[in-house]
N, CA, C and O of each residue as an XYZ file, in Angstrom:
764
protein
N     -47.378     23.171    -33.935
C     -45.951     22.932    -33.812
C     -45.505     22.944    -32.348
O     -44.658     22.139    -31.961
N     -46.053     23.831    -31.537
C     -45.691     23.886    -30.138
C     -46.093     22.611    -29.414
O     -45.346     22.152    -28.550
N     -47.228     22.023    -29.724
C     -47.673     20.802    -29.096
C     -46.714     19.665    -29.418
O     -46.426     18.834    -28.557
N     -46.223     19.620    -30.636
C     -45.271     18.585    -31.024
C     -43.981     18.710    -30.220
O     -43.464     17.699    -29.745
N     -43.458     19.883    -30.057
C     -42.236     20.087    -29.282
C     -42.447     19.749    -27.814
O     -41.569     19.170    -27.174
N     -43.602     20.108    -27.282
C     -43.904     19.776    -25.907
C     -44.003     18.265    -25.730
O     -43.499     17.709    -24.755
N     -44.660     17.609    -26.686
C     -44.777     16.148    -26.647
C     -43.395     15.488    -26.698
O     -43.125     14.573    -25.919
N     -42.527     15.931    -27.590
C     -41.163     15.393    -27.683
C     -40.392     15.600    -26.381
O     -39.674     14.705    -25.935
N     -40.537     16.751    -25.785
C     -39.842     17.048    -24.537
C     -40.324     16.129    -23.417
O     -39.516     15.585    -22.665
N     -41.641     15.956    -23.307
C     -42.184     15.079    -22.276
C     -41.725     13.632    -22.474
O     -41.387     12.947    -21.509
N     -41.715     13.174    -23.722
C     -41.253     11.812    -24.025
C     -39.779     11.660    -23.650
O     -39.384     10.661    -23.049
N     -38.987     12.638    -24.002
C     -37.559     12.590    -23.689
C     -37.326     12.557    -22.172
O     -36.503     11.779    -21.690
N     -38.039     13.386    -21.432
C     -37.916     13.395    -19.975
C     -38.318     12.040    -19.410
O     -37.660     11.526    -18.505
N     -39.390     11.459    -19.933
C     -39.851     10.151    -19.470
C     -38.798      9.067    -19.729
O     -38.528      8.238    -18.860
N     -38.212      9.080    -20.915
C     -37.183      8.083    -21.265
C     -35.929      8.254    -20.409
O     -35.318      7.270    -19.992
N     -35.552      9.489    -20.151
C     -34.370      9.726    -19.316
C     -34.628      9.210    -17.906
O     -33.757      8.579    -17.307
N     -35.810      9.471    -17.378
C     -36.156      8.995    -16.039
C     -36.102      7.480    -15.973
O     -35.574      6.913    -15.016
N     -36.650      6.818    -16.997
C     -36.611      5.352    -17.025
C     -35.189      4.825    -17.152
O     -34.829      3.838    -16.511
N     -34.380      5.484    -17.978
C     -33.015      4.986    -18.178
C     -32.183      5.142    -16.912
O     -31.287      4.333    -16.666
N     -32.458      6.164    -16.102
C     -31.720      6.326    -14.854
C     -32.096      5.274    -13.825
O     -31.317      4.984    -12.917
N     -33.283      4.701    -13.962
C     -33.732      3.690    -13.012
C     -33.162      2.317    -13.311
O     -33.192      1.437    -12.450
N     -32.641      2.116    -14.521
C     -32.083      0.826    -14.928
C     -30.582      0.849    -14.666
O     -29.901      1.739    -15.175
N     -30.040     -0.086    -13.897
C     -28.594     -0.070    -13.627
C     -27.796     -0.355    -14.899
O     -28.177     -1.190    -15.720
N     -26.702      0.347    -15.034
C     -25.826      0.139    -16.186
C     -25.116     -1.204    -16.047
O     -24.867     -1.676    -14.937
N     -24.795     -1.807    -17.180
C     -24.089     -3.091    -17.151
C     -22.666     -2.918    -16.659
O     -22.164     -3.741    -15.892
N     -22.023     -1.866    -17.090
C     -20.684     -1.571    -16.595
C     -20.708     -0.163    -16.031
O     -21.249      0.754    -16.649
N     -20.139     -0.001    -14.892
C     -20.157      1.287    -14.231
C     -18.766      1.596    -13.709
O     -18.076      0.705    -13.214
N     -18.349      2.851    -13.815
C     -17.044      3.188    -13.253
C     -17.037      3.098    -11.732
O     -15.974      3.155    -11.114
N     -18.214      2.957    -11.123
C     -18.312      2.905     -9.679
C     -18.446      1.497     -9.140
O     -18.744      1.326     -7.958
N     -18.236      0.472     -9.973
C     -18.294     -0.891     -9.460
C     -17.103     -1.104     -8.539
O     -15.997     -0.664     -8.853
N     -17.307     -1.767     -7.410
C     -16.209     -1.929     -6.450
C     -15.082     -2.777     -7.022
O     -15.296     -3.723     -7.780
N     -13.863     -2.392     -6.621
C     -12.698     -3.180     -7.024
C     -12.708     -4.506     -6.281
O     -13.397     -4.669     -5.274
N     -11.930     -5.449     -6.800
C     -11.850     -6.733     -6.101
C     -11.323     -6.475     -4.689
O     -10.498     -5.588     -4.474
N     -11.793     -7.232     -3.773
C     -11.412     -7.011     -2.384
C     -10.308     -7.986     -2.010
O     -10.564     -9.098     -1.547
N      -9.074     -7.543     -2.222
C      -7.920     -8.369     -1.930
C      -7.733     -8.484     -0.419
O      -7.972     -7.531      0.321
N      -7.311     -9.643      0.018
C      -7.055     -9.853      1.448
C      -5.555     -9.823      1.705
O      -4.745    -10.059      0.809
N      -5.213     -9.529      2.939
C      -3.814     -9.461      3.357
C      -3.244    -10.876      3.446
O      -3.911    -11.784      3.941
N      -2.021    -11.062      2.971
C      -1.382    -12.379      3.069
C      -1.161    -12.758      4.526
O      -1.211    -13.939      4.872
N      -0.916    -11.770      5.385
C      -0.658    -12.055      6.797
C      -1.918    -12.016      7.663
O      -1.883    -12.462      8.810
N      -3.001    -11.505      7.151
C      -4.298    -11.505      7.836
C      -5.340    -11.983      6.825
O      -6.082    -11.161      6.287
N      -5.417    -13.280      6.552
C      -6.256    -13.780      5.454
C      -7.751    -13.509      5.608
O      -8.501    -13.663      4.644
N      -8.198    -13.112      6.793
C      -9.608    -12.779      6.987
C      -9.851    -11.274      6.954
O     -10.949    -10.818      7.271
N      -8.839    -10.503      6.574
C      -8.953     -9.042      6.564
C      -8.773     -8.518      5.145
O      -7.809     -8.860      4.460
N      -9.705     -7.692      4.719
C      -9.617     -7.045      3.411
C      -8.598     -5.921      3.520
O      -8.657     -5.108      4.443
N      -7.671     -5.876      2.584
C      -6.645     -4.836      2.591
C      -7.311     -3.469      2.541
O      -8.270     -3.255      1.800
N      -6.787     -2.550      3.341
C      -7.331     -1.206      3.403
C      -8.295     -1.008      4.553
O      -8.713      0.117      4.828
N      -8.654     -2.091      5.231
C      -9.484     -1.971      6.421
C      -8.590     -2.151      7.649
O      -7.454     -2.611      7.536
N      -9.099     -1.794      8.791
C      -8.326     -1.890     10.034
C      -7.972     -3.349     10.324
O      -8.853     -4.208     10.366
N      -6.695     -3.624     10.520
C      -6.272     -4.977     10.872
C      -6.373     -5.166     12.382
O      -6.380     -4.189     13.131
N      -6.450     -6.416     12.831
C      -6.510     -6.674     14.275
C      -5.257     -6.174     14.978
O      -4.194     -6.052     14.370
N      -5.397     -5.887     16.264
C      -4.239     -5.423     17.028
C      -3.313     -6.567     17.407
O      -2.134     -6.351     17.689
N      -3.850     -7.791     17.413
C      -3.004     -8.933     17.737
C      -2.111     -9.257     16.544
O      -2.524     -9.092     15.396
N      -0.902     -9.712     16.808
C      -0.002    -10.046     15.702
C      -0.593    -11.154     14.838
O      -1.279    -12.054     15.323
N      -0.306    -11.060     13.553
C      -0.763    -12.100     12.633
C       0.006    -13.382     12.925
O       1.183    -13.331     13.281
N      -0.648    -14.530     12.778
C       0.087    -15.783     12.953
C       1.167    -15.898     11.891
O       0.970    -15.499     10.743
N       2.293    -16.440     12.278
C       3.370    -16.603     11.293
C       2.896    -17.512     10.189
O       2.357    -18.591     10.434
N       3.104    -17.062      8.973
C       2.624    -17.802      7.817
C       3.774    -18.021      6.852
O       4.329    -17.067      6.307
N       4.122    -19.257      6.646
C       5.181    -19.536      5.681
C       4.601    -19.920      4.338
O       5.348    -20.222      3.408
N       3.293    -19.915      4.218
C       2.637    -20.145      2.945
C       2.139    -18.803      2.439
O       1.015    -18.405      2.744
N       2.953    -18.109      1.679
C       2.619    -16.771      1.215
C       2.048    -16.775     -0.200
O       2.097    -15.758     -0.892
N       1.513    -17.901     -0.628
C       0.797    -18.034     -1.902
C       1.678    -17.938     -3.137
O       1.169    -18.064     -4.251
N       2.966    -17.721     -2.985
C       3.852    -17.681     -4.142
C       5.151    -18.379     -3.776
O       5.599    -18.284     -2.633
N       5.760    -19.076     -4.722
C       7.022    -19.756     -4.414
C       8.136    -18.758     -4.144
O       8.218    -17.715     -4.793
N       8.977    -19.077     -3.201
C      10.077    -18.207     -2.814
C      11.327    -18.592     -3.605
O      11.651    -19.772     -3.738
N      12.016    -17.591     -4.123
C      13.292    -17.811     -4.791
C      14.274    -16.791     -4.241
O      13.859    -15.763     -3.705
N      15.542    -17.050     -4.361
C      16.541    -16.099     -3.876
C      16.548    -14.836     -4.730
O      16.944    -13.777     -4.245
N      16.124    -14.920     -5.977
C      16.114    -13.743     -6.842
C      14.840    -12.915     -6.648
O      14.736    -11.812     -7.185
N      13.894    -13.423     -5.906
C      12.656    -12.686     -5.682
C      11.457    -13.580     -5.891
O      11.594    -14.762     -6.206
N      10.307    -13.020     -5.717
C       9.056    -13.753     -5.876
C       8.536    -13.579     -7.287
O       8.846    -12.600     -7.966
N       7.729    -14.558     -7.723
C       7.105    -14.437     -9.026
C       6.035    -13.348     -9.025
O       5.848    -12.658    -10.027
N       5.343    -13.195     -7.916
C       4.260    -12.225     -7.808
C       4.463    -11.362     -6.560
O       5.042    -11.818     -5.574
N       3.987    -10.117     -6.605
C       4.042     -9.285     -5.405
C       3.144     -9.860     -4.310
O       2.202    -10.600     -4.594
N       3.438     -9.520     -3.074
C       2.665     -9.998     -1.928
C       2.036     -8.784     -1.236
O       2.709     -7.787     -0.973
N       0.747     -8.886     -0.951
C       0.027     -7.836     -0.237
C       0.135     -8.112      1.257
O      -0.371     -9.124      1.742
N       0.790     -7.216      1.988
C       1.072     -7.418      3.399
C       0.543     -6.223      4.181
O       0.774     -5.079      3.790
N      -0.150     -6.466      5.258
C      -0.790     -5.396      6.020
C      -0.084     -5.146      7.341
O       0.406     -6.070      7.990
N      -0.042     -3.869      7.725
C       0.534     -3.487      9.013
C      -0.468     -3.795     10.115
O      -1.669     -3.611      9.918
N       0.002     -4.264     11.280
C      -0.932     -4.538     12.388
C      -1.537     -3.257     12.942
O      -0.899     -2.205     12.939
N      -2.770     -3.356     13.416
C      -3.490     -2.228     14.028
C      -3.545     -1.007     13.122
O      -3.409      0.125     13.586
N      -3.745     -1.238     11.838
C      -3.656     -0.145     10.877
C      -4.479     -0.464      9.637
O      -4.854     -1.614      9.410
N      -4.753      0.552      8.845
C      -5.370      0.362      7.532
C      -4.303      0.517      6.450
O      -4.631      0.672      5.273
N      -3.032      0.476      6.841
C      -1.908      0.609      5.918
C      -1.477     -0.767      5.437
O      -1.378     -1.711      6.221
N      -1.219     -0.868      4.128
C      -0.722     -2.120      3.566
C       0.334     -1.806      2.519
O       0.438     -0.682      2.029
N       1.110     -2.823      2.192
C       2.131     -2.680      1.150
C       1.976     -3.822      0.153
O       1.548     -4.921      0.506
N       2.321     -3.549     -1.069
C       2.404     -4.571     -2.103
C       3.887     -4.672     -2.427
O       4.437     -3.829     -3.136
N       4.528     -5.710     -1.902
C       5.987     -5.807     -1.946
C       6.441     -6.842     -2.969
O       5.875     -7.930     -3.080
N       7.486     -6.468     -3.718
C       8.134     -7.366     -4.669
C       9.610     -7.439     -4.304
O      10.312     -6.427     -4.313
N      10.070     -8.630     -3.985
C      11.480     -8.802     -3.634
C      12.331     -8.740     -4.899
O      11.947     -9.238     -5.957
N      13.494     -8.116     -4.759
C      14.360     -7.928     -5.921
C      15.667     -8.701     -5.820
O      16.079     -9.340     -6.788
N      16.321     -8.655     -4.673
C      17.625     -9.314     -4.538
C      17.873     -9.644     -3.078
O      17.353     -8.988     -2.176
N      18.670    -10.665     -2.867
C      19.004    -11.069     -1.498
C      20.092    -10.156     -0.950
O      21.092     -9.892     -1.617
N      19.883     -9.675      0.279
C      20.871     -8.860      1.002
C      20.858     -9.366      2.436
O      19.834     -9.854      2.914
N      21.960     -9.256      3.107
C      22.071     -9.720      4.486
C      20.899     -9.244      5.334
O      20.589     -8.054      5.379
N      20.253    -10.195      6.006
C      19.099     -9.880      6.842
C      19.413     -8.889      7.937
O      18.612     -7.997      8.215
N      20.570     -9.030      8.565
C      20.938     -8.124      9.651
C      21.080     -6.696      9.142
O      20.687     -5.753      9.829
N      21.638     -6.527      7.946
C      21.810     -5.194      7.376
C      20.463     -4.547      7.061
O      20.232     -3.385      7.395
N      19.583     -5.303      6.421
C      18.264     -4.778      6.056
C      17.459     -4.477      7.314
O      16.818     -3.430      7.408
N      17.489     -5.381      8.268
C      16.737     -5.183      9.499
C      17.236     -3.947     10.249
O      16.433     -3.191     10.797
N      18.552     -3.738     10.278
C      19.116     -2.563     10.955
C      18.676     -1.274     10.257
O      18.354     -0.290     10.922
N      18.662     -1.273      8.933
C      18.241     -0.091      8.189
C      16.768      0.214      8.449
O      16.417      1.352      8.758
N      15.908     -0.790      8.327
C      14.474     -0.584      8.542
C      14.181     -0.146      9.975
O      13.335      0.718     10.206
N      14.877     -0.744     10.926
C      14.685     -0.399     12.324
C      15.102      1.046     12.601
O      14.409      1.764     13.322
N      16.223      1.473     12.037
C      16.682      2.849     12.265
C      15.747      3.852     11.587
O      15.502      4.926     12.136
N      15.223      3.524     10.410
C      14.243      4.390      9.742
C      12.987      4.514     10.594
O      12.481      5.615     10.808
N      12.494      3.397     11.072
C      11.278      3.371     11.875
C      11.455      4.188     13.158
O      10.571      4.953     13.544
N      12.606      4.018     13.812
C      12.886      4.780     15.035
C      12.915      6.279     14.747
O      12.383      7.066     15.529
N      13.529      6.684     13.636
C      13.598      8.102     13.277
C      12.199      8.661     12.998
O      11.902      9.799     13.359
N      11.355      7.874     12.367
C       9.983      8.311     12.086
C       9.206      8.481     13.389
O       8.491      9.469     13.562
N       9.342      7.519     14.309
C       8.666      7.637     15.597
C       9.153      8.855     16.375
O       8.354      9.531     17.023
N      10.447      9.143     16.322
C      10.988     10.323     17.002
C      10.421     11.599     16.386
O      10.094     12.543     17.106
N      10.304     11.632     15.063
C       9.737     12.792     14.388
C       8.282     13.010     14.822
O       7.884     14.128     15.149
N       7.490     11.923     14.821
C       6.085     12.025     15.215
C       5.970     12.464     16.677
O       5.111     13.277     17.019
N       6.832     11.926     17.530
C       6.801     12.279     18.948
C       7.130     13.758     19.155
O       6.515     14.421     19.990
N       8.095     14.271     18.399
C       8.538     15.652     18.568
C       7.628     16.658     17.863
O       7.332     17.723     18.406
N       7.184     16.315     16.643
C       6.467     17.296     15.826
C       5.049     16.881     15.451
O       4.310     17.661     14.852
N       4.673     15.668     15.798
C       3.349     15.184     15.433
C       3.345     14.580     14.034
O       4.314     14.687     13.283
N       2.234     13.948     13.713
C       2.092     13.352     12.389
C       1.777     14.454     11.380
O       1.271     15.515     11.745
N       2.069     14.206     10.165
C       1.800     15.167      9.094
C       2.387     14.638      7.808
O       2.902     13.521      7.757
N       2.305     15.439      6.781
C       2.828     15.019      5.476
C       4.356     14.983      5.489
O       5.003     15.812      6.129
N       4.914     14.023      4.783
C       6.367     13.964      4.602
C       6.742     15.133      3.696
O       6.193     15.246      2.600
N       7.660     16.009      4.116
C       7.992     17.205      3.332
C       8.424     16.868      1.902
O       9.216     15.954      1.670
N       7.895     17.611      0.982
C       8.182     17.459     -0.452
C       7.777     16.086     -0.977
O       8.048     15.767     -2.135
N       7.141     15.278     -0.154
C       6.678     13.967     -0.606
C       7.779     12.960     -0.840
O       7.576     11.968     -1.539
N       8.957     13.205     -0.259
C      10.095     12.306     -0.473
C      10.769     12.009      0.864
O      11.055     12.916      1.646
N      11.015     10.727      1.110
C      11.772     10.296      2.285
C      12.940      9.473      1.786
O      12.747      8.449      1.131
N      14.159      9.914      2.093
C      15.368      9.172      1.725
C      16.187      8.968      2.978
O      16.503      9.913      3.701
N      16.525      7.711      3.220
C      17.345      7.397      4.377
C      18.749      7.150      3.873
O      18.959      6.338      2.972
N      19.708      7.846      4.449
C      21.084      7.722      3.959
C      21.603      6.296      4.064
O      21.068      5.487      4.822
N      22.642      5.995      3.305
C      23.184      4.636      3.334
C      23.487      4.190      4.754
O      24.041      4.938      5.560
N      23.115      2.973      5.030
C      23.362      2.402      6.354
C      24.433      1.339      6.245
O      25.413      1.487      5.515
N      24.230      0.288      6.971
C      25.157     -0.839      6.949
C      25.193     -1.405      5.535
O      24.154     -1.556      4.892
N      26.379     -1.712      5.061
C      26.573     -2.287      3.723
C      26.020     -1.408      2.613
O      25.551     -1.920      1.597
N      26.068     -0.082      2.793
C      25.642      0.881      1.784
C      24.205      0.686      1.320
O      23.911      0.807      0.131
N      23.322      0.389      2.247
C      21.904      0.275      1.924
C      21.246      1.644      1.959
O      21.681      2.532      2.691
N      20.208      1.809      1.175
C      19.445      3.055      1.188
C      17.974      2.741      0.980
O      17.615      1.724      0.386
N      17.132      3.631      1.481
C      15.697      3.508      1.332
C      15.171      4.829      0.779
O      15.507      5.899      1.287
N      14.347      4.750     -0.261
C      13.746      5.938     -0.854
C      12.252      5.691     -1.000
O      11.832      4.653     -1.511
N      11.450      6.659     -0.546
C       9.999      6.593     -0.659
C       9.522      7.935     -1.194
O      10.009      8.982     -0.768
N       8.570      7.912     -2.127
C       8.045      9.148     -2.696
C       6.541      9.018     -2.960
O       6.019      7.926     -3.183
N       5.866     10.171     -2.928
C       4.432     10.209     -3.188
C       4.134      9.706     -4.597
O       4.904      9.929     -5.531
N       3.002      9.025     -4.726
C       2.562      8.575     -6.042
C       1.048      8.713     -6.157
O       0.348      8.970     -5.177
N       0.578      8.536     -7.356
C      -0.855      8.455     -7.625
C      -1.580      9.729     -7.184
O      -2.748      9.683     -6.799
N      -0.875     10.872     -7.244
C      -1.436     12.171     -6.879
C      -1.934     12.194     -5.425
O      -2.890     12.902     -5.110
N      -1.295     11.429     -4.551
C      -1.621     11.406     -3.127
C      -0.356     11.704     -2.337
O       0.739     11.749     -2.898
N      -0.511     11.905     -1.043
C       0.628     12.244     -0.200
C       0.717     11.283      0.981
O      -0.293     10.889      1.564
N       1.942     10.920      1.315
C       2.170     10.005      2.432
C       2.454     10.805      3.698
O       3.120     11.840      3.666
N       1.937     10.304      4.805
C       2.195     10.923      6.107
C       3.261     10.126      6.840
O       3.593      9.002      6.465
N       3.793     10.738      7.899
C       4.798     10.053      8.704
C       4.232      8.777      9.315
O       4.916      7.754      9.351
N       3.004      8.824      9.790
C       2.397      7.650     10.417
C       2.208      6.502      9.444
O       2.484      5.349      9.776
N       1.736      6.814      8.237
C       1.550      5.776      7.220
C       2.909      5.225      6.790
O       3.052      4.017      6.596
N       3.895      6.089      6.640
C       5.244      5.635      6.275
C       5.805      4.698      7.341
O       6.383      3.660      7.019
N       5.630      5.067      8.616
C       6.102      4.199      9.696
C       5.405      2.850      9.685
O       6.050      1.815      9.850
N       4.086      2.855      9.490
C       3.335      1.596      9.439
C       3.787      0.749      8.247
O       3.892     -0.472      8.362
N       4.052      1.385      7.111
C       4.487      0.648      5.920
C       5.859      0.008      6.137
O       6.078     -1.139      5.747
N       6.779      0.744      6.758
C       8.113      0.183      7.007
C       8.053     -0.924      8.052
O       8.806     -1.895      7.974
N       7.171     -0.783      9.019
C       6.959     -1.850      9.987
C       6.423     -3.099      9.286
O       6.855     -4.215      9.575
N       5.485     -2.905      8.367
C       4.934     -4.035      7.605
C       6.010     -4.684      6.734
O       6.053     -5.908      6.607
N       6.878     -3.867      6.135
C       7.946     -4.412      5.294
C       8.908     -5.257      6.129
O       9.290     -6.355      5.724
N       9.294     -4.741      7.291
C      10.185     -5.509      8.165
C       9.498     -6.795      8.639
O      10.124     -7.852      8.705
N       8.215     -6.695      8.965
C       7.446     -7.858      9.392
C       7.354     -8.902      8.279
O       7.499    -10.097      8.534
N       7.113     -8.451      7.047
C       7.036     -9.362      5.905
C       8.362    -10.099      5.701
O       8.382    -11.321      5.549
N       9.455     -9.358      5.700
C      10.761     -9.978      5.460
C      11.123    -10.947      6.583
O      11.667    -12.020      6.323
N      10.829    -10.580      7.815
C      11.122    -11.461      8.941
C      10.263    -12.711      8.927
O      10.751    -13.808      9.196
N       8.978    -12.547      8.611
C       8.063    -13.683      8.605
C       8.394    -14.664      7.489
O       8.318    -15.879      7.672
N       8.763    -14.124      6.329
C       9.079    -15.002      5.194
C      10.543    -15.429      5.192
O      10.944    -16.268      4.386
N      11.353    -14.846      6.103
C      12.792    -15.089      6.153
C      13.421    -14.832      4.786
O      14.267    -15.587      4.308
N      12.977    -13.751      4.189
C      13.484    -13.352      2.874
C      13.869    -11.880      2.928
O      13.080    -11.004      2.572
N      15.085    -11.624      3.374
C      15.584    -10.269      3.517
C      16.260     -9.849      2.228
O      16.914    -10.662      1.574
N      16.105     -8.570      1.852
C      16.796     -8.119      0.658
C      16.242     -6.837      0.083
O      15.423     -6.149      0.692
N      16.718     -6.542     -1.109
C      16.236     -5.386     -1.840
C      14.794     -5.628     -2.274
O      14.393     -6.757     -2.557
N      14.029     -4.548     -2.320
C      12.619     -4.692     -2.663
C      12.065     -3.389     -3.205
O      12.582     -2.308     -2.925
N      11.015     -3.511     -3.978
C      10.197     -2.369     -4.335
C       8.837     -2.595     -3.693
O       8.408     -3.738     -3.541
N       8.158     -1.523     -3.315
C       6.870     -1.687     -2.660
C       5.992     -0.471     -2.888
O       6.467      0.663     -2.955
N       4.708     -0.734     -3.003
C       3.695      0.311     -3.068
C       3.083      0.422     -1.683
O       2.870     -0.589     -1.013
N       2.802      1.630     -1.253
C       2.200      1.869      0.058
C       0.754      2.307     -0.142
O       0.462      3.225     -0.908
N      -0.140      1.622      0.568
C      -1.571      1.936      0.503
C      -2.045      2.387      1.877
O      -1.683      1.807      2.900
N      -2.857      3.428      1.877
C      -3.488      3.906      3.102
C      -4.993      3.799      2.906
O      -5.577      4.549      2.124
N      -5.620      2.864      3.619
C      -7.052      2.660      3.456
C      -7.426      2.185      2.067
O      -8.523      2.475      1.590
N      -6.541      1.466      1.415
C      -6.811      0.946      0.081
C      -6.438      1.889     -1.041
O      -6.612      1.545     -2.210
N      -5.927      3.073     -0.721
C      -5.543      4.057     -1.727
C      -4.019      4.109     -1.811
O      -3.343      4.274     -0.796
N      -3.486      3.971     -3.010
C      -2.029      4.042     -3.197
C      -1.565      5.467     -2.933
O      -2.050      6.413     -3.553
N      -0.618      5.613     -2.004
C      -0.126      6.947     -1.652
C       1.372      7.125     -1.916
O       1.837      8.259     -2.032
N       2.133      6.038     -2.012
C       3.573      6.181     -2.182
C       4.176      4.912     -2.769
O       3.567      3.842     -2.757
N       5.389      5.065     -3.279
C       6.200      3.962     -3.791
C       7.537      4.007     -3.067
O       8.052      5.081     -2.758
N       8.095      2.824     -2.798
C       9.371      2.776     -2.117
C      10.324      1.774     -2.748
O       9.916      0.806     -3.389
N      11.602      2.040     -2.545
C      12.661      1.143     -3.026
C      13.680      0.998     -1.910
O      14.121      1.989     -1.328
N      14.049     -0.228     -1.616
C      15.106     -0.511     -0.651
C      16.165     -1.309     -1.397
O      15.854     -2.314     -2.035
N      17.398     -0.872     -1.320
C      18.457     -1.601     -2.013
C      19.824     -1.009     -1.734
O      19.976     -0.125     -0.891
N      20.808     -1.504     -2.450
C      22.168     -1.028     -2.310
C      22.264      0.352     -2.937
O      21.701      0.596     -4.004
N      22.983      1.261     -2.270
C      23.129      2.614     -2.815
C      24.370      2.682     -3.678
O      25.322      1.919     -3.518
N      24.319      3.623     -4.592
C      25.448      3.924     -5.444
C      25.832      2.797     -6.254
O      26.778      2.893     -7.035
């Protein structure tokens, strides 16, 4: 009886060793599709983008409408591994949106200059209403945390996207740092 159990054990060990050597047909570790940035078509989102500005591109792969785009657009921040997946929601005056984004970006740079980069406290960034009662809200998502530097790069990318496409307005956007979703944001009219 002992020989039989030993034989079964050896056979089982042999089969396990062989099965580990054969690649599985589906694996949870298969790489995700490698999406490229709409503004840097030769750069995979989540990798470092070139330091030179992206060429202006009016072909953003989706038709533009005043009510928004049919599909979200993946847009990357320059000199960064930060990207956003932006969906336009409504048209708002370009000057108002640009002023809000610019003031947010300036405040973030001042914070980093004074206190250094780090996590956004409580994982929430809300910018009070600006011109025309606009507001911006960003919060941590996907069990990750956003830093001041990534938030600044994301807002820079959002302003760059709207300026390049000449489509200013309310929007929702996901923020990715190195290909990992870290935050969600909404820009729109407050109250």
